[in-house]
C-alpha atoms as an extended CHARMM CRD file, in Angstrom:
* protein
*
       134  EXT
         1         1  UNK       CA            126.2600000000      104.6110000000      101.6190000000  PROA      1               0.0000000000
         2         2  UNK       CA            127.7630000000      108.0130000000      101.0960000000  PROA      2               0.0000000000
         3         3  UNK       CA            125.9700000000      108.2100000000       97.7360000000  PROA      3               0.0000000000
         4         4  UNK       CA            122.6430000000      108.1870000000       99.6080000000  PROA      4               0.0000000000
         5         5  UNK       CA            123.3650000000      110.4320000000      102.5470000000  PROA      5               0.0000000000
         6         6  UNK       CA            126.1760000000      112.7030000000      101.3910000000  PROA      6               0.0000000000
         7         7  UNK       CA            129.4260000000      113.2640000000      103.2190000000  PROA      7               0.0000000000
         8         8  UNK       CA            129.3990000000      111.3100000000      106.4950000000  PROA      8               0.0000000000
         9         9  UNK       CA            129.6700000000      113.0800000000      109.8310000000  PROA      9               0.0000000000
        10        10  UNK       CA            132.2290000000      110.5240000000      110.9910000000  PROA      10              0.0000000000
        11        11  UNK       CA            134.9620000000      108.6230000000      109.2410000000  PROA      11              0.0000000000
        12        12  UNK       CA            134.4130000000      104.9390000000      108.5490000000  PROA      12              0.0000000000
        13        13  UNK       CA            136.9740000000      104.1520000000      111.2520000000  PROA      13              0.0000000000
        14        14  UNK       CA            134.6930000000      105.9070000000      113.7880000000  PROA      14              0.0000000000
        15        15  UNK       CA            131.3720000000      104.7210000000      112.3400000000  PROA      15              0.0000000000
        16        16  UNK       CA            132.1610000000      101.0150000000      112.0300000000  PROA      16              0.0000000000
        17        17  UNK       CA            132.7390000000      100.2600000000      115.7370000000  PROA      17              0.0000000000
        18        18  UNK       CA            129.7350000000      102.3610000000      116.7310000000  PROA      18              0.0000000000
        19        19  UNK       CA            127.6100000000      100.4740000000      114.1990000000  PROA      19              0.0000000000
        20        20  UNK       CA            128.8280000000       97.1060000000      115.4750000000  PROA      20              0.0000000000
        21        21  UNK       CA            127.9240000000       98.1550000000      119.0480000000  PROA      21              0.0000000000
        22        22  UNK       CA            124.4810000000       99.2910000000      117.8430000000  PROA      22              0.0000000000
        23        23  UNK       CA            123.8960000000       95.9620000000      116.0450000000  PROA      23              0.0000000000
        24        24  UNK       CA            124.8430000000       93.9810000000      119.1930000000  PROA      24              0.0000000000
        25        25  UNK       CA            122.5800000000       96.1610000000      121.3580000000  PROA      25              0.0000000000
        26        26  UNK       CA            119.6300000000       95.7040000000      118.9890000000  PROA      26              0.0000000000
        27        27  UNK       CA            120.0770000000       92.0580000000      117.9880000000  PROA      27              0.0000000000
        28        28  UNK       CA            116.7560000000       91.0590000000      119.6210000000  PROA      28              0.0000000000
        29        29  UNK       CA            114.7780000000       93.4250000000      117.4110000000  PROA      29              0.0000000000
        30        30  UNK       CA            116.8560000000       93.7190000000      114.2250000000  PROA      30              0.0000000000
        31        31  UNK       CA            118.0860000000       90.8930000000      112.0120000000  PROA      31              0.0000000000
        32        32  UNK       CA            120.6410000000       91.2970000000      109.2500000000  PROA      32              0.0000000000
        33        33  UNK       CA            121.2340000000       89.3100000000      106.0730000000  PROA      33              0.0000000000
        34        34  UNK       CA            124.6960000000       89.8210000000      104.6000000000  PROA      34              0.0000000000
        35        35  UNK       CA            125.8070000000       89.0330000000      101.0590000000  PROA      35              0.0000000000
        36        36  UNK       CA            129.4750000000       88.1730000000      100.6950000000  PROA      36              0.0000000000
        37        37  UNK       CA            131.6750000000       87.6090000000       97.6480000000  PROA      37              0.0000000000
        38        38  UNK       CA            134.9190000000       85.9880000000       98.6640000000  PROA      38              0.0000000000
        39        39  UNK       CA            135.7110000000       87.7290000000      101.9220000000  PROA      39              0.0000000000
        40        40  UNK       CA            134.1020000000       91.0550000000      101.0040000000  PROA      40              0.0000000000
        41        41  UNK       CA            130.6340000000       92.1740000000      102.0900000000  PROA      41              0.0000000000
        42        42  UNK       CA            128.8260000000       93.3680000000       98.9570000000  PROA      42              0.0000000000
        43        43  UNK       CA            125.3250000000       93.7970000000      100.3340000000  PROA      43              0.0000000000
        44        44  UNK       CA            123.1060000000       93.6950000000      103.3710000000  PROA      44              0.0000000000
        45        45  UNK       CA            119.4490000000       93.9250000000      104.3560000000  PROA      45              0.0000000000
        46        46  UNK       CA            118.0090000000       94.6420000000      107.7840000000  PROA      46              0.0000000000
        47        47  UNK       CA            114.6570000000       93.4470000000      109.1530000000  PROA      47              0.0000000000
        48        48  UNK       CA            113.2810000000       95.1900000000      112.2380000000  PROA      48              0.0000000000
        49        49  UNK       CA            110.8360000000       93.0330000000      114.2000000000  PROA      49              0.0000000000
        50        50  UNK       CA            108.1260000000       94.5980000000      116.3220000000  PROA      50              0.0000000000
        51        51  UNK       CA            105.9590000000       92.6850000000      118.7560000000  PROA      51              0.0000000000
        52        52  UNK       CA            102.2900000000       93.6080000000      118.3440000000  PROA      52              0.0000000000
        53        53  UNK       CA             99.5440000000       93.9080000000      120.9000000000  PROA      53              0.0000000000
        54        54  UNK       CA             97.7520000000       90.5800000000      121.3460000000  PROA      54              0.0000000000
        55        55  UNK       CA             94.1410000000       90.1420000000      120.3500000000  PROA      55              0.0000000000
        56        56  UNK       CA             91.6780000000       87.3110000000      121.1550000000  PROA      56              0.0000000000
        57        57  UNK       CA             92.3990000000       85.3110000000      117.9930000000  PROA      57              0.0000000000
        58        58  UNK       CA             96.1740000000       85.7070000000      118.0020000000  PROA      58              0.0000000000
        59        59  UNK       CA             98.0550000000       86.3300000000      121.2090000000  PROA      59              0.0000000000
        60        60  UNK       CA            101.5630000000       86.0970000000      119.7560000000  PROA      60              0.0000000000
        61        61  UNK       CA            101.8220000000       88.6700000000      116.9700000000  PROA      61              0.0000000000
        62        62  UNK       CA            104.7020000000       90.4540000000      115.2870000000  PROA      62              0.0000000000
        63        63  UNK       CA            105.3490000000       92.4870000000      112.1660000000  PROA      63              0.0000000000
        64        64  UNK       CA            108.4940000000       93.4610000000      110.3190000000  PROA      64              0.0000000000
        65        65  UNK       CA            109.9230000000       96.4700000000      108.6150000000  PROA      65              0.0000000000
        66        66  UNK       CA            112.6740000000       96.2650000000      106.0100000000  PROA      66              0.0000000000
        67        67  UNK       CA            115.2790000000       98.8170000000      107.0100000000  PROA      67              0.0000000000
        68        68  UNK       CA            118.1310000000       99.2490000000      104.6080000000  PROA      68              0.0000000000
        69        69  UNK       CA            118.6790000000       96.9890000000      101.6450000000  PROA      69              0.0000000000
        70        70  UNK       CA            122.0720000000       97.9770000000      100.3150000000  PROA      70              0.0000000000
        71        71  UNK       CA            124.3230000000       96.6960000000       97.5710000000  PROA      71              0.0000000000
        72        72  UNK       CA            127.7220000000       98.2990000000       96.9480000000  PROA      72              0.0000000000
        73        73  UNK       CA            127.6670000000      100.4310000000       93.7690000000  PROA      73              0.0000000000
        74        74  UNK       CA            129.9950000000       98.1910000000       91.7340000000  PROA      74              0.0000000000
        75        75  UNK       CA            127.7010000000       95.1790000000       92.2320000000  PROA      75              0.0000000000
        76        76  UNK       CA            124.3610000000       96.7980000000       91.3850000000  PROA      76              0.0000000000
        77        77  UNK       CA            122.2170000000       95.9330000000       88.3960000000  PROA      77              0.0000000000
        78        78  UNK       CA            122.6660000000       92.1340000000       88.8230000000  PROA      78              0.0000000000
        79        79  UNK       CA            119.5410000000       91.3870000000       90.8750000000  PROA      79              0.0000000000
        80        80  UNK       CA            121.4180000000       91.1770000000       94.1750000000  PROA      80              0.0000000000
        81        81  UNK       CA            119.1080000000       93.6710000000       95.8790000000  PROA      81              0.0000000000
        82        82  UNK       CA            116.1870000000       91.4920000000       94.8560000000  PROA      82              0.0000000000
        83        83  UNK       CA            117.9070000000       88.4460000000       96.3380000000  PROA      83              0.0000000000
        84        84  UNK       CA            118.3290000000       90.3220000000       99.5950000000  PROA      84              0.0000000000
        85        85  UNK       CA            114.6440000000       91.3490000000       99.5730000000  PROA      85              0.0000000000
        86        86  UNK       CA            113.6330000000       87.6940000000       98.9570000000  PROA      86              0.0000000000
        87        87  UNK       CA            115.9000000000       86.5710000000      101.8120000000  PROA      87              0.0000000000
        88        88  UNK       CA            114.3170000000       89.0640000000      104.2120000000  PROA      88              0.0000000000
        89        89  UNK       CA            110.8000000000       88.0150000000      103.1730000000  PROA      89              0.0000000000
        90        90  UNK       CA            111.6760000000       84.3170000000      103.6020000000  PROA      90              0.0000000000
        91        91  UNK       CA            113.0060000000       85.1050000000      107.0510000000  PROA      91              0.0000000000
        92        92  UNK       CA            109.8000000000       86.9730000000      107.9040000000  PROA      92              0.0000000000
        93        93  UNK       CA            107.7330000000       83.9540000000      106.8320000000  PROA      93              0.0000000000
        94        94  UNK       CA            109.8680000000       81.6510000000      108.9860000000  PROA      94              0.0000000000
        95        95  UNK       CA            109.3360000000       83.9800000000      111.9490000000  PROA      95              0.0000000000
        96        96  UNK       CA            105.5530000000       83.9960000000      111.3570000000  PROA      96              0.0000000000
        97        97  UNK       CA            105.3510000000       87.7700000000      110.9160000000  PROA      97              0.0000000000
        98        98  UNK       CA            101.9270000000       89.1140000000      109.9730000000  PROA      98              0.0000000000
        99        99  UNK       CA            103.2200000000       91.6800000000      107.5170000000  PROA      99              0.0000000000
       100       100  UNK       CA            106.3980000000       93.3830000000      106.3800000000  PROA      100             0.0000000000
       101       101  UNK       CA            106.5540000000       97.0620000000      105.4780000000  PROA      101             0.0000000000
       102       102  UNK       CA            109.2210000000       99.1720000000      103.8890000000  PROA      102             0.0000000000
       103       103  UNK       CA            109.8730000000      102.9110000000      103.5880000000  PROA      103             0.0000000000
       104       104  UNK       CA            111.5200000000      102.9750000000      100.1750000000  PROA      104             0.0000000000
       105       105  UNK       CA            113.5030000000      105.4680000000       98.1850000000  PROA      105             0.0000000000
       106       106  UNK       CA            111.8590000000      106.4690000000       94.9010000000  PROA      106             0.0000000000
       107       107  UNK       CA            114.3780000000      104.4910000000       92.8320000000  PROA      107             0.0000000000
       108       108  UNK       CA            113.7890000000      101.2580000000       94.8070000000  PROA      108             0.0000000000
       109       109  UNK       CA            109.9620000000      101.1600000000       94.6900000000  PROA      109             0.0000000000
       110       110  UNK       CA            109.9530000000       99.0030000000       91.5640000000  PROA      110             0.0000000000
       111       111  UNK       CA            112.3310000000       96.4700000000       93.1450000000  PROA      111             0.0000000000
       112       112  UNK       CA            110.0760000000       96.0710000000       96.1660000000  PROA      112             0.0000000000
       113       113  UNK       CA            107.0010000000       95.8690000000       93.9060000000  PROA      113             0.0000000000
       114       114  UNK       CA            108.5820000000       93.0540000000       91.9210000000  PROA      114             0.0000000000
       115       115  UNK       CA            108.9300000000       91.0830000000       95.1600000000  PROA      115             0.0000000000
       116       116  UNK       CA            105.3470000000       91.4140000000       96.3670000000  PROA      116             0.0000000000
       117       117  UNK       CA            105.2000000000       94.7710000000       98.1400000000  PROA      117             0.0000000000
       118       118  UNK       CA            102.0480000000       96.7750000000       97.3290000000  PROA      118             0.0000000000
       119       119  UNK       CA            100.7080000000      100.1690000000       98.2920000000  PROA      119             0.0000000000
       120       120  UNK       CA             98.2150000000       99.9930000000      101.1390000000  PROA      120             0.0000000000
       121       121  UNK       CA             95.6000000000      102.6790000000      101.7150000000  PROA      121             0.0000000000
       122       122  UNK       CA             95.4860000000      101.6040000000      105.3840000000  PROA      122             0.0000000000
       123       123  UNK       CA             99.1850000000      102.0290000000      106.1780000000  PROA      123             0.0000000000
       124       124  UNK       CA             99.6680000000      105.6240000000      107.2150000000  PROA      124             0.0000000000
       125       125  UNK       CA            102.6380000000      107.4840000000      108.6180000000  PROA      125             0.0000000000
       126       126  UNK       CA            103.3610000000      110.7480000000      110.4010000000  PROA      126             0.0000000000
       127       127  UNK       CA            106.8140000000      112.2520000000      110.3820000000  PROA      127             0.0000000000
       128       128  UNK       CA            107.4240000000      113.4060000000      113.9360000000  PROA      128             0.0000000000
       129       129  UNK       CA            111.1530000000      113.8800000000      114.0840000000  PROA      129             0.0000000000
       130       130  UNK       CA            113.8080000000      115.5840000000      112.0720000000  PROA      130             0.0000000000
       131       131  UNK       CA            114.5650000000      112.3580000000      110.1870000000  PROA      131             0.0000000000
       132       132  UNK       CA            118.0060000000      111.8450000000      108.7360000000  PROA      132             0.0000000000
       133       133  UNK       CA            120.5580000000      114.5580000000      108.6380000000  PROA      133             0.0000000000
       134       134  UNK       CA            121.2290000000      116.2760000000      105.3770000000  PROA      134             0.0000000000
């Protein structure tokens, strides 16, 4: 993912175990779909699940947010990202999520649009932190 975020702060050897620990710690709220060719991971997609406040007509409520759909550069342009998006949406349907959102990069908007994501005038955001480094 260096092509998205520039030079990493930590080497892969440092990042990988920290990431694995993060994934284990957050497995109740984040689900991952992994795409493998042979024994090599070539893509992944993450779905964050948030429990929503109950209301009188639906006590159990949850929504999802697609966080990181990634395909390694050498495998792009073959529709694999779309397959990952479809897998995440299928998972969201199985989980009974009310809606799924995504904060997309400019170049990926069309991919999400092809798979049913639309712009909503009611979904607003406020950037309150420093965001990603870089």
